[in-house]
VOPAGU-2260 file (C-alpha; in pm, 1 decimal, decimal comma):
REM VOPAGU-2260
SITE   aa  ch    i         X         Y         Z
SITE  MET   A    0    4419,7    -266,4    1926,0
SITE  SER   A    1    4303,1    -562,2    1725,6
SITE  ARG   A    2    4291,4    -793,0    2061,7
SITE  CYS   A    3    4103,1    -511,4    2212,7
SITE  LEU   A    4    3831,0    -555,5    1942,9
SITE  LEU   A    5    3810,0    -932,5    1885,9
SITE  LEU   A    6    3789,1    -954,8    2272,4
SITE  LEU   A    7    3471,7    -687,7    2252,5
SITE  LEU   A    8    3383,0    -908,2    1981,2
SITE  ALA   A    9    3345,6   -1199,7    2169,5
SITE  THR   A   10    3157,1   -1051,5    2460,2
SITE  ILE   A   11    2924,5    -913,6    2229,2
SITE  GLY   A   12    2847,7   -1257,9    2133,5
SITE  LEU   A   13    2855,8   -1421,8    2464,0
SITE  LEU   A   14    2561,2   -1168,1    2571,0
SITE  LEU   A   15    2363,2   -1262,8    2293,3
SITE  LEU   A   16    2343,4   -1586,3    2320,7
SITE  ALA   A   17    2309,6   -1554,9    2676,3
SITE  VAL   A   18    2000,1   -1364,1    2632,8
SITE  GLY   A   19    1850,7   -1594,2    2357,2
SITE  SER   A   20    1895,3   -1913,7    2596,5
SITE  ALA   A   21    1706,4   -1689,0    2835,0
SITE  ALA   A   22    1435,7   -1569,9    2626,2
SITE  ALA   A   23    1411,8   -1997,0    2508,8
SITE  GLN   A   24    1408,0   -2124,8    2867,3
SITE  THR   A   25    1125,4   -1883,6    2951,4
SITE  GLY   A   26     934,8   -2033,9    2676,7
SITE  ALA   A   27     823,2   -1700,6    2559,4
SITE  THR   A   28     761,2   -1622,6    2194,4
SITE  PRO   A   29     638,1   -1273,1    2135,6
SITE  ILE   A   30     255,7   -1225,3    1988,3
SITE  PRO   A   31     287,7   -1070,5    1608,0
SITE  PRO   A   32      78,8    -698,0    1649,9
SITE  GLY   A   33    -150,6    -840,1    1370,8
SITE  ILE   A   34    -288,7   -1154,2    1634,8
SITE  ARG   A   35    -365,3    -882,4    1864,0
SITE  ALA   A   36    -560,1    -685,6    1674,2
SITE  ALA   A   37    -748,6    -949,8    1516,4
SITE  ASP   A   38    -792,3   -1113,6    1914,5
SITE  LYS   A   39    -961,7    -770,0    1960,7
SITE  ALA   A   40   -1183,2    -707,5    1696,5
SITE  GLN   A   41   -1307,7   -1109,9    1773,6
SITE  GLU   A   42   -1412,9    -953,6    2123,5
SITE  LYS   A   43   -1579,4    -699,4    2018,2
SITE  ALA   A   44   -1776,6    -869,9    1772,6
SITE  GLU   A   45   -1861,2   -1135,0    2044,2
SITE  ARG   A   46   -1954,7    -830,1    2258,2
SITE  GLY   A   47   -2183,4    -717,7    1982,3
SITE  ILE   A   48   -1981,0    -378,9    1924,8
SITE  GLU   A   49   -1979,9    -329,7    1504,7
SITE  PRO   A   50   -1672,6    -215,9    1357,3
SITE  PRO   A   51   -1681,7     186,8    1247,3
SITE  VAL   A   52   -1784,2     231,2     936,1
SITE  ALA   A   53   -1545,2     466,4     687,7
SITE  ALA   A   54   -1754,8     713,2     574,4
SITE  ALA   A   55   -1800,7     724,2     128,5
SITE  HIS   A   56   -1658,6    1048,1     -46,4
SITE  LYS   A   57   -1930,2    1161,4    -248,1
SITE  PRO   A   58   -1793,4    1347,6    -471,5
SITE  SER   A   59   -1929,4    1732,3    -633,3
SITE  ASN   A   60   -2103,2    1778,0   -1009,0
SITE  ALA   A   61   -1740,2    1997,8   -1012,5
SITE  GLU   A   62   -1537,9    1713,9    -901,7
SITE  LEU   A   63   -1703,1    1440,3   -1145,0
SITE  MET   A   64   -1695,2    1710,2   -1481,9
SITE  GLN   A   65   -1303,8    1781,5   -1355,6
SITE  GLN   A   66   -1214,1    1369,8   -1353,6
SITE  ALA   A   67   -1475,9    1341,9   -1707,3
SITE  ASP   A   68   -1218,0    1642,4   -1880,7
SITE  GLU   A   69    -935,2    1479,8   -1753,2
SITE  LEU   A   70   -1056,2    1122,9   -1950,1
SITE  LEU   A   71   -1094,1    1340,7   -2275,8
SITE  SER   A   72    -765,6    1506,0   -2232,5
SITE  LEU   A   73    -596,7    1195,2   -2153,9
SITE  ALA   A   74    -825,4    1031,5   -2459,3
SITE  GLN   A   75    -698,9    1264,3   -2725,1
SITE  GLN   A   76    -335,7    1257,1   -2584,3
SITE  VAL   A   77    -324,9     878,0   -2587,4
SITE  HIS   A   78    -528,5     899,9   -2956,1
SITE  SER   A   79    -223,7    1135,5   -3101,6
SITE  ASP   A   80      25,2     907,5   -2925,6
SITE  THR   A   81     -79,1     616,4   -3071,5
SITE  GLN   A   82     -43,1     810,0   -3439,4
SITE  GLN   A   83     273,1     882,8   -3426,8
SITE  ALA   A   84     322,9     518,8   -3251,9
SITE  THR   A   85     203,4     345,6   -3628,7
SITE  GLN   A   86     509,3     608,3   -3771,1
SITE  GLY   A   87     749,9     488,2   -3524,1
SITE  LEU   A   88     737,5     685,5   -3249,1
SITE  ILE   A   89     623,5     547,8   -2950,8
SITE  ALA   A   90     572,0     813,3   -2661,2
SITE  LYS   A   91     741,4     774,9   -2313,9
SITE  ASP   A   92     485,2     823,6   -2098,2
SITE  LEU   A   93     202,4     677,8   -2265,9
SITE  LYS   A   94     210,1     322,9   -2027,5
SITE  ASP   A   95     151,5     617,5   -1755,2
SITE  LYS   A   96     -97,6     815,8   -1931,5
SITE  LEU   A   97    -314,0     442,0   -2043,3
SITE  LYS   A   98    -271,8     325,7   -1644,9
SITE  ARG   A   99    -430,9     760,2   -1567,2
SITE  LEU   A  100    -666,9     675,9   -1829,0
SITE  GLU   A  101    -758,4     346,1   -1710,0
SITE  LYS   A  102    -783,3     489,8   -1299,4
SITE  LEU   A  103   -1005,1     766,8   -1415,4
SITE  SER   A  104   -1269,5     549,4   -1623,1
SITE  LYS   A  105   -1285,6     353,6   -1374,0
SITE  ARG   A  106   -1324,2     587,0   -1055,0
SITE  LEU   A  107   -1568,2     786,3   -1280,8
SITE  ARG   A  108   -1788,4     425,2   -1406,9
SITE  ASP   A  109   -1804,7     359,2   -1000,1
SITE  GLU   A  110   -1935,2     679,7    -918,9
SITE  LEU   A  111   -2195,8     715,1   -1147,0
SITE  ALA   A  112   -2318,4     374,7   -1154,1
SITE  PRO   A  113   -2575,8     300,3    -944,2
């Protein structure tokens, strides 16, 4: 049984070696997909075709208020968690709350600032 397995592995190895050497002899190296996409984009630019513009999502007033309410709630939670931290009790999710607070404030700032 082990001879058969050894023979099978040797045959597979030789086949892989033969395929690899045949590809090396042809000199063909595969072109990564990113380079092909870049070439297509360059061709379109040379022909004057504009790239597609993604439509910016303008949030409604209700969405803005919901985000502001969530920001207020998170700020209050962080405030109480910080008070507890001064007593030696650090909330497990304080870091996550701070990250969410930062993301929400940045989004609101970007959406409300001209």
